[in-house]
C-alpha positions as CSV (number, residue, x, y, z in Angstrom):
1,X,19.0,55.9,41.2
2,X,19.5,57.0,37.9
3,X,17.5,59.1,35.7
4,X,16.1,56.4,33.3
5,X,14.7,54.6,36.4
6,X,12.1,57.8,37.3
7,X,9.4,55.9,34.1
8,X,9.2,52.2,35.9
9,X,9.2,53.8,39.3
10,X,6.0,56.3,38.9
11,X,4.6,53.5,37.1
12,X,5.0,50.9,40.0
13,X,3.7,54.0,42.5
14,X,1.3,54.9,40.6
15,X,-0.9,51.9,40.4
16,X,-1.8,51.8,43.7
17,X,-4.1,54.6,43.0
18,X,-4.0,55.8,39.6
19,X,-7.4,57.4,40.0
20,X,-5.8,59.6,42.7
21,X,-2.3,60.8,41.9
22,X,-0.5,62.3,44.2
23,X,-0.3,66.1,45.4
24,X,3.4,66.7,45.0
25,X,6.0,63.9,43.6
26,X,9.5,65.6,44.7
27,X,12.6,64.4,42.5
28,X,15.9,63.7,43.2
29,X,17.9,62.7,40.1
30,X,19.7,63.3,37.8
31,X,23.1,63.4,39.4
32,X,24.2,59.7,38.3
33,X,23.7,60.7,35.0
34,X,26.4,63.8,35.0
35,X,29.2,61.1,34.2
36,X,28.3,59.5,31.1
37,X,25.4,62.5,30.1
38,X,26.6,65.3,28.1
39,X,24.6,68.9,29.8
40,X,22.6,69.6,27.1
41,X,21.5,66.0,26.8
42,X,20.7,65.4,30.3
43,X,18.5,68.2,30.5
44,X,16.8,67.4,27.2
45,X,16.0,64.1,28.9
46,X,15.2,65.7,31.6
47,X,12.5,68.5,30.5
48,X,10.8,65.9,28.3
49,X,10.4,63.4,31.2
50,X,9.1,65.9,32.7
51,X,6.3,67.7,30.1
52,X,5.3,63.7,29.8
53,X,4.9,63.2,33.2
54,X,3.2,66.5,33.9
55,X,0.6,65.9,30.6
56,X,0.3,62.2,32.8
57,X,-0.4,63.9,36.2
58,X,-1.7,67.1,35.6
59,X,-2.5,67.9,39.5
60,X,0.6,67.1,41.0
61,X,2.9,69.2,41.2
62,X,6.2,68.6,40.6
63,X,9.1,69.6,43.6
64,X,12.2,69.9,41.7
65,X,15.2,68.6,44.1
66,X,18.4,70.6,43.0
67,X,21.1,68.1,42.0
68,X,24.0,68.8,44.8
69,X,27.7,68.3,44.7
70,X,29.7,66.1,45.3
71,X,33.5,66.4,46.3
72,X,34.9,63.2,43.9
73,X,32.9,62.6,40.8
74,X,35.1,60.1,39.6
75,X,38.7,59.6,38.3
76,X,38.5,60.9,34.9
77,X,36.0,63.9,35.9
78,X,36.9,67.4,36.7
79,X,35.4,68.9,40.0
80,X,35.3,72.2,38.5
81,X,33.6,72.0,35.1
82,X,31.1,69.4,37.0
83,X,30.3,72.0,39.2
84,X,29.6,73.8,36.7
85,X,27.4,71.1,34.4
86,X,25.5,70.3,37.6
87,X,25.0,74.4,38.1
88,X,23.6,74.8,34.8
89,X,21.1,71.7,34.3
90,X,20.1,72.7,38.0
91,X,19.0,75.8,35.9
92,X,17.6,75.4,33.4
93,X,15.0,72.8,35.2
94,X,14.4,74.8,37.7
95,X,13.3,77.3,34.5
96,X,11.0,74.7,33.6
97,X,9.9,73.9,36.7
98,X,9.4,77.0,38.1
99,X,6.9,77.9,34.9
100,X,3.9,76.7,36.9
101,X,4.6,73.0,36.9
102,X,6.2,73.3,40.5
103,X,8.8,74.5,43.2
104,X,12.4,73.9,43.0
105,X,14.4,73.1,46.2
106,X,17.3,74.2,46.3
107,X,20.4,72.6,48.5
108,X,22.4,76.1,49.6
109,X,23.8,74.8,52.6
110,X,25.1,71.3,51.1
111,X,28.1,72.7,49.0
112,X,31.9,71.3,48.4
113,X,33.7,73.4,50.9
114,X,31.9,71.5,53.7
115,X,33.9,68.6,53.2
116,X,32.2,67.4,56.8
117,X,28.8,67.1,55.2
118,X,30.4,63.9,53.3
119,X,31.6,60.8,53.8
120,X,35.7,60.1,53.2
121,X,34.6,58.8,49.7
122,X,33.4,62.4,48.6
123,X,30.0,61.2,47.1
124,X,27.5,60.1,49.8
125,X,26.4,62.4,52.7
126,X,27.8,61.7,56.1
127,X,24.9,61.9,59.2
128,X,25.5,65.7,59.0
129,X,25.4,66.1,55.1
130,X,22.2,63.9,55.2
131,X,20.6,66.0,57.8
132,X,20.6,69.0,56.1
133,X,19.7,67.5,53.1
134,X,16.4,66.0,55.0
135,X,15.6,69.0,56.2
136,X,15.5,71.1,53.3
137,X,13.3,68.6,51.7
138,X,11.5,68.9,54.5
139,X,11.0,73.2,54.6
140,X,10.4,72.9,50.6
141,X,7.9,70.6,51.0
142,X,6.5,72.5,53.4
143,X,6.0,75.7,51.2
144,X,4.8,73.7,48.5
145,X,1.7,72.5,50.6
146,X,0.8,76.2,52.0
147,X,1.3,77.5,48.2
148,X,-1.4,74.9,47.6
149,X,-3.3,75.7,50.1
150,X,-3.4,79.3,49.0
């Protein structure tokens, strides 16, 4: 899913209970946009959309799931540049989200230095990689729930 699909996804998922939005929404998007958007454009789009989402659902806490590394970004993309690009976007969105809108889930265990976490295509997570990713999401969600409970 690309970032531009977020609006329609949120609109559809919010139709079920428009008067009772979720307390927490985890968003893991952006990685698929990196090969066709500049870093600045992606950062501005993400921050603008998250700001708009927060204005529509002020009681919903946003949990940003940081973009994870890939082993392969496509034939024309330099892995080192893409790593720097990804880290820059994550940093800017992290700064924005951490300013009172919610929290950020980092994925420190998922790294390009561990190729066993990826399928041979270098893009998709292997079963082990997916297990780690989901565990990190679970830990981040628990931390956010605990912070809401005070």
